N, C-alpha and C positions, 0 to 999 in steps of 0.2 A: 060203090057205096060201102061204107064200113059196117061193122057189126053193131046193131042196136044195143044200147046199154041197158043193163038191169042194175038196180040198186037195192041193197038189202041193209037193214039196220040190225045190229046185234049188240050185246053187252059183253064186255070182257073185263072182269074185275071192276075197277072204278072208271072204266072207259067206255064210251059209246063208239061203236065202229060202224062206219058207212063203207060198205064194200061196193066197188065199182067193177062190173063185169061188162066188157065191151068198150065202145068208144065213148069218151067224155069230150064232146065237141059242141058246136053250135046247135045241132039238132037235139042234144040230150041235156045240155047244161041247165035248162029251166027245170027239168025233172030232178036233176041232182040238187038244185037249190031248194026245191020243195021237200025233198027227202031230208036234207040237212036242217031245214026249218022245222021239221017235225020232231027233231031231237031236243033234248033239254039243253038250253043254251049255257047253263052254268057248269056243264060237265066237260071232262077231257074228251076231245073228239079225235079219233084216229081215222084217217081216210086211207082205206086199203086199196091200193092201185095195183096189186099183184096180178089181177086178172084184167086190168085195163089194157086195151089193145091199141088205143090211139088217144092222144091228148093234144088239143089245140088251144088257142088263146082264150076261147070262150070257157073251156074247162079250167084253165089257169085262173081266169077271173072268178069263177065260181069257188075255186079252192081258196083264193085270197079273201073272198067275201065270207066264207065259212070261218076263216081265221079271225075276221073282225067280229064275228058273232059269238065265238067261244073263247074262254080265257086261255085255253091250252089246246093246241092242235098239233098233231103229229101225222106224218105220212109214212106209209109202209109201201115200198116199191122195190122191185128187183129187175124189171125189164130195162136193158141198156138204153133203148130209145126214150122211154118215159123218164128215166133218170137224166138223160141228156137235155130234155125239154125243161126239167126242173132246174138244171144247172144253167142253161142259156138264159132263162128268165130270172135267175137269181132267187127263185122261190126257195131253193135249198139253203140259202143263207138266212131266210126269214123264219123258216119252219124246220124242225128237225125231221130228217129223212132216215128211215131205218129199213133194214133188209128183212126184219122179222118182228113179230109182236113181243118176243122176249126182250128186245132192245127198247121197246116203248116204255116199259115200266120204270 
Protein backbone atom coordinates (compact mmCIF):
# COMPACT_ATOMS: atom_id res chain seq x y z
CA UNK A 1 0.00 0.00 0.00
CA UNK A 2 1.27 3.49 -0.89
CA UNK A 3 1.80 6.49 1.28
CA UNK A 4 -1.39 8.17 2.51
CA UNK A 5 -1.75 11.61 1.00
CA UNK A 6 -1.84 14.88 2.84
CA UNK A 7 -3.12 18.06 1.27
CA UNK A 8 -2.32 21.62 2.25
CA UNK A 9 -3.65 24.90 0.92
CA UNK A 10 -1.39 27.94 0.75
CA UNK A 11 -1.42 31.27 -1.04
CA UNK A 12 1.43 32.46 -3.22
CA UNK A 13 0.99 35.95 -4.68
CA UNK A 14 -2.27 35.78 -6.69
CA UNK A 15 -2.33 31.99 -6.69
CA UNK A 16 -3.97 29.37 -4.47
CA UNK A 17 -1.65 26.39 -4.06
CA UNK A 18 -2.87 22.89 -3.23
CA UNK A 19 0.13 20.83 -2.18
CA UNK A 20 -0.05 17.04 -2.51
CA UNK A 21 2.20 14.96 -0.27
CA UNK A 22 1.97 11.21 -0.85
CA UNK A 23 -0.23 9.27 -3.25
CA UNK A 24 -3.04 10.86 -5.26
CA UNK A 25 -5.06 7.79 -6.13
CA UNK A 26 -8.47 6.14 -5.73
CA UNK A 27 -8.13 6.12 -1.94
CA UNK A 28 -7.28 9.83 -1.66
CA UNK A 29 -8.93 11.50 -4.66
CA UNK A 30 -12.15 12.37 -2.79
CA UNK A 31 -10.14 14.15 -0.10
CA UNK A 32 -8.22 16.04 -2.80
CA UNK A 33 -11.54 17.02 -4.42
CA UNK A 34 -12.80 18.35 -1.07
CA UNK A 35 -9.60 20.31 -0.57
CA UNK A 36 -9.85 21.89 -4.03
CA UNK A 37 -13.56 22.63 -3.48
CA UNK A 38 -12.63 24.56 -0.33
CA UNK A 39 -10.59 27.03 -2.41
CA UNK A 40 -11.89 30.13 -4.16
CA UNK A 41 -13.06 28.98 -7.58
CA UNK A 42 -12.27 32.27 -9.34
CA UNK A 43 -8.58 32.19 -8.43
CA UNK A 44 -5.54 30.81 -10.21
CA UNK A 45 -4.99 27.30 -8.82
CA UNK A 46 -1.56 25.70 -8.74
CA UNK A 47 -1.42 21.99 -7.96
CA UNK A 48 1.92 21.21 -6.38
CA UNK A 49 2.87 17.61 -7.17
CA UNK A 50 6.54 17.91 -6.20
CA UNK A 51 5.94 15.70 -3.14
CA UNK A 52 3.38 13.42 -4.84
CA UNK A 53 4.69 9.85 -4.81
CA UNK A 54 2.07 8.17 -7.01
CA UNK A 55 -0.64 9.37 -9.41
CA UNK A 56 -3.31 7.12 -10.89
CA UNK A 57 -6.36 7.67 -13.11
CA UNK A 58 -8.50 8.74 -10.13
CA UNK A 59 -5.98 11.44 -9.33
CA UNK A 60 -5.90 12.50 -12.96
CA UNK A 61 -9.69 12.76 -12.96
CA UNK A 62 -9.53 14.94 -9.86
CA UNK A 63 -6.97 17.24 -11.46
CA UNK A 64 -9.12 17.51 -14.59
CA UNK A 65 -12.17 18.31 -12.43
CA UNK A 66 -10.17 21.04 -10.67
CA UNK A 67 -9.33 22.48 -14.08
CA UNK A 68 -13.05 22.68 -14.86
CA UNK A 69 -13.71 24.50 -11.58
CA UNK A 70 -10.97 27.15 -11.82
CA UNK A 71 -10.35 29.61 -14.67
CA UNK A 72 -6.60 29.00 -14.59
CA UNK A 73 -4.83 25.87 -13.34
CA UNK A 74 -1.13 25.10 -13.37
CA UNK A 75 0.76 22.02 -12.24
CA UNK A 76 4.16 22.04 -10.59
CA UNK A 77 5.92 18.67 -10.85
CA UNK A 78 9.48 17.36 -11.09
CA UNK A 79 9.27 13.59 -10.55
CA UNK A 80 9.90 11.75 -13.85
CA UNK A 81 7.19 9.17 -13.07
CA UNK A 82 4.56 11.83 -12.35
CA UNK A 83 5.60 13.79 -15.45
CA UNK A 84 5.29 10.61 -17.52
CA UNK A 85 1.72 10.03 -16.29
CA UNK A 86 0.83 13.62 -17.21
CA UNK A 87 2.35 13.05 -20.64
CA UNK A 88 0.68 9.68 -21.29
CA UNK A 89 -2.73 11.07 -20.40
CA UNK A 90 -2.08 14.28 -22.38
CA UNK A 91 -2.96 16.37 -19.35
CA UNK A 92 0.31 18.21 -19.99
CA UNK A 93 -1.19 19.48 -23.26
CA UNK A 94 -4.31 20.82 -21.52
CA UNK A 95 -2.64 22.40 -18.47
CA UNK A 96 0.74 24.09 -18.13
CA UNK A 97 3.27 21.97 -16.24
CA UNK A 98 6.17 23.74 -14.54
CA UNK A 99 9.25 22.59 -12.63
CA UNK A 100 9.02 25.43 -10.10
CA UNK A 101 6.74 28.17 -8.87
CA UNK A 102 9.01 30.77 -10.48
CA UNK A 103 7.68 29.53 -13.84
CA UNK A 104 4.02 29.66 -12.77
CA UNK A 105 3.84 33.46 -12.61
